N, C-alpha and C positions, 0 to 999 in steps of 0.2 A: 816808220809813218805816220803821220799825225792822224790824231780820232777827232772825229767832229759829230757831235749830235745833233740830228735835224728833228726838232719837236712839231709835231704835225696833228692831224686829228681825220676823224671819219664823216664831220659835216660834208655832205655836198659832196664835189669831187675834185675842186679846185687846190685846195692845199695840198691833199695827196698828190695830186699830178705834179704842185710845184717842188714839194718833200721829194718825188722819185726822179724828176730832170735835174735836179740840184745836187742829188747825191750823185748821178751817174757823171755830170759834169765834174764836180770835184774828184771823184774817183780817178778821174782821166788826168788829174793834177795833182797828185801825189798824197790824198787825201783817204782816209777809212771812214767812210760814212755810215753811220746809225740810223735809220730813219724811228723814229720814237712815234706811238699812237698815244699822245699823250693822256688824253682822259681816259683812256682805254685801260692803259697800261699803269697810272701812277695814281689815278684816282677813281678805280671803279665804284669805291663805296660811296662815292659823291653824286656824281653826275649819272642817276637814276630818276625815273618817273613812272609810277605804278608799276615798278620792275621790269621797266623798259629801259635801256640805255637812252640817255640824252639824244646820241648822235642818230640812232634808229628813229626815234621820235620826230628828230628834226628832217631827216629825208624822206620818212613816210609822209608826215603828215603840212609839214610846212613848205616842201618842195613838190612831191607829186602830189599832194591834196590840195596843195596851194592857199595853205592856214597862212597867210603872210601878212597880214593884218593884226587883229588884235591876238590871235593866237600866239604868232611870233611875236609881238611885242612882250606879251607875258612871259614867254620863254626866255627870251633875251635879259629882260631886267630881273628875272628869276635868278637866272644861272649869276649872273654877275653883283647883283646886291645879296642874294638871300644864300648863295652858295660861295662863290668867290670872295666877296666883301667880309662875309661873315666868319669864313674859315680860312683867311688870308694867311694867320702865322702857322696854322697848321701846314697850309699849302707850302707855305715856304719853307718851311722845316723838313716835308718832304722830299721838295726837290734838293734841298742841299744834303741830305743824305744820299741821295740817288746821285748827285755829282759826285762826292766822295767816293762812291762804289766804282763809278765808271772812269772818272778821272782824264775827261776830255781834254782836247787842247783847246777846243771852241765850242761854243753852245750856239745853233742857229734857230731861231723862231719862226714858222710859216703862218701863225696862227694868232688871233686877236684874243682880247681880253685877260691873258694870263700874263700878259709881258711885264706887267708892273711886279705881280709877285714873283716872278724869275729873276727879276732885277735886284730885287730884295734879298732872293735866296742867296745871292752871290756875295752878299755882303757878308755872308757868315763863311767863305771859303777861303783858305789860306792854302796855296798861292791862288791868286786871282785867276779866274778864268775868262777869256772875251766873251761878250756876249751880241750876238748880232739880230736885229728884227729884219726880215725881210718882206715888205707889206705885199699880198698878194690882190688885195684892193687898189683902186684907182687913187684914192684918197682917205681920209681919216673922215668918218661921219660922225656926226651930233646933233641930236635933236633935244634941246632942252625941254620940251613939254612931255615928252615921253621919259625924260630922265633917263637918256642915254648917256652913259659916260664920255668925257671929253676924250678920256685917253684910252680908246678901246684897243689902237693899235699900238700908238708911241706912249714911251717913257720919258719922262721930266726927271733926268738926271745927268751926271757928266761922266760915265762909263759906258753907258750903252752905247752902241753903233745901229745907225739904222739907214736901211738901203729902201729906196722907193724907185717907183717905175714913172711918174708923171711929175711936170713942173707943179702943177696943183700940190701934190702931197708933199714936194720939196719944201716950198714955201710953208705950209701947214708945220713942218716939222719945225722950221727955223722961229716962226713966229708965236707958237703955241707952246713949244716943249724946249728947245735947247738954242743957244747961242753959237755954240762951238760948230763951226762948218766945217772941222776937220773930222766930226764924228758921223756926218751925214752925207750921203751918196745918192747921187741921182743916175739911173741907167737910163736909156733910149726906150724902154718900155717894161712892162713886166715879163718876168721869165714865161716861157713858154717852150713846146718841144722843138727842139732845134729842127726837125723833120720840115717844120715850115717854112724854115729859112732855104730848103734846098729847092733846086729846078726840079719840076714834076718830070716823072718818067713818063714817057707814052705821050702819042699824039691825043689831043683833047677829042677828037672826032672819033678816034677808035675807044678810048674808055666809055664815051656815051654810048656809042654803039653795044658796047660788051654788055651795058646795064639795061639794054632795049628803050634808050632814050633816042632821039631826035637829034643828031648831032646841029642842025640847023636852027634849032629853037631854042629861046632861054630856058635856063635851070637855077632853079631858087632852092637853096637848101635851107632846111629846118634844123637848128642847133639851140637845145634849152639846156646844155649842160649834161651830166651824168646820170639826172633822175628829171627826164622829161615830163612834165605835166602832163594831166589827161585831157586838159582843152585843146590840146593839139589836134584830138580828133575832130572835135569840133570847128577848128579852123578848117579843116582837110574837108569836110563836107562844105564850108561854105564857098571852097576855090570851084567848086563845081558852077559857079556863077558867072567865072571870068570869061570873057568873050576871046581873050587871045590865047595862043597854045603855048602858053609857059609850062614847062614841067617840074618836077619837085621830087628832092632828096628827102626823106625823113629819119633822121637819127635820133632813134628813142632812149638811147642808155640802157640803164639797167631796169626800165618799165616794160617788162615784158606783156604785160598786158594790153598797153598801148600798140607796141609792135603788131601784135595778133589782129586787134581791131583793124588797124591801119590796112594790115595787109587783105584784111579780108574784104575791107571799103572799095564797092565800086564806083569809079570816078573817071568823067571826060576826060580826064588829061592823064599824061603820062606819069608813074610815080614808081619810085625805087625805096624801099623801107629797109631801116639797120637797124640792127640792137646795140649792144655796146663792141665797141669796134677801137681797135688802134689805128684805123686808116684815116681818121678824120682829116688830115691834109690831103690824102688821095681825093675823097670826095670833094672836098672844097674847091681842088682843081678843077673838078669838073662842071663848076657852077660859075653864075655870072653875079649871083647876091646873096646874100646870109638873111635870115630872117630867125630871130631869136630872142631869148629875155637878154637884159641889160648886165650881164653877169661879167665880171672883168675877164674871165679867161675866155668866153665868147667874142667880146671885143678884141681882145689882143690877138686871136687866133683868125678871126675872120680880116682884121688888117694885115696880117702877115700873109695871109692867102689872096691880099688885093681886093678884097670882096666890099661893094657898099653894103651898106648895114641898113637892115629894117628893124627898129627894135621896139618890141612888146611893152608897153608900156602900163598893161592892165598887171595887176596881182603882183606888183613888184616889192621886193623884200626890202625894208627901210634903208639897211646899208648900201642898196645897189640903186636905189632911186636918182641919185642925181647923175648916174654914170650916163643916163639919156641925153641931159644937158652937155656933159662932155663931149658925146659923140656929135650932137647937132653943132655944138662951138665951134669944133673944128672941121666939120663940114663931111663929116665920114657917113652921114646917112640921114633917115628920115624914121619919124616917130608914128606908130599906130597904136589906139585903144580898144580896137573890138575887131571882129572878120571884116565889117563891111568896110571900114577904113583900111584894111590890110589890102584887100581887093583894088581900092584907088590908089595904095602906094605902089603896088605890082605893076598896074595900068600907067602910073607915071613913068614907073623904071624902064619901061618899053621903049621911051622917047628918048631920042639922045641928045636933047638938050637938057635934060634933067639928071640922065643916067651920068655923062660924061664926065660931068665938072665931079660929080660924086666919087668916078673912078680915079680920076686926077688926084684929088687929094689924099684917098686911100693909098694910091701906088707912091706918093711921095713920104708917106710915114714909113720910116725905116726902124724896126726893134730888133736891137742886135744884143739883149738884155744877158741871153742866155751864154753868149760869148763873153759878155764884159763881164761877169761876176765872177772868175776865177782873180782877175788880176785886182778887182776890189776887195777880196777875200784876203788877199796878199797883202796888197797896202794896209787894210786893218790889222792884220798880227804885225807887219813893221811898226805902225805908229803904236800900238798895244805894249809890243816891247821896248820900244824907243823911251815911253814916257815909263817905263820901270813899274808898271801897274801890276 
């Protein structure tokens, strides 16, 4: 059985989720996958801040506390320039030692920042090992003013294979990093849980009634990733000002205090409050539209569930800031920047002349990436061996 190492991390939930789905998918196609929590397992002595793991710092402060501007930029720039770039030769040597110990047939990265170091480390290994980058963002983000590196995700060499989920990312790879199209692959979207592709079980009315919702009234679903921010509580309070009878499902992820406060909140509208759950596809099946941050996972899952998107433009992490433009450009949803504007957007979605065109655009988008990736990996392996690398 062929062995594949999948390099992931614990910042947010998207990279872990992609790694887990990828491992499950490849194991069904003859691979032996092993998910590596890269920073925790290989570099625990470098990625700490005041004795706290950098990933814990990110999840608690950047995501839950929403320090997404200066603090996040400082965190991002420090990690890249003062840790990774400063110690890149040490990192490359540690990676190379790890490859020799594990002897994988394939290495896949679903994380940014370290990919150039990984590529460099593989030049020290004989025989060569194929290296694949699977991007979990919608495209490469670069902001010159803040010194964000051009190669956050992608690598400029003639050995690495790159897999992306959007046309925008595909064009970026070819125009900024490589000219060999045979090493770049575009899926129909980003990898998401295959349960989103299945026909939902049970009747919509029955499912809503089981949760205490009115089957005849529209339902909005709040999804802000695995670490929902505390400001969702403020939004939930503002929803009491709505004149219509929209109902809401709040998915709080791992933010237990937020879940507790939402459950205790008295509201004029029907609500369902959910903590960390593996049943997101089911809850989406019961909804009419999705409200959330513009994370790539939230966007792709919402589209797979045929839900028009209301994207929150406040406190956006810099590498997700242009995702809203992507959503609007493709006609998948609308933007709001504060609770009052969200109320307006929800009122608009109750009107068929606004809701129906969005629904048609969303329904036309077919993401089959999780079904496409096994064949792409086999193509990569064949290319690698055919070229005698």
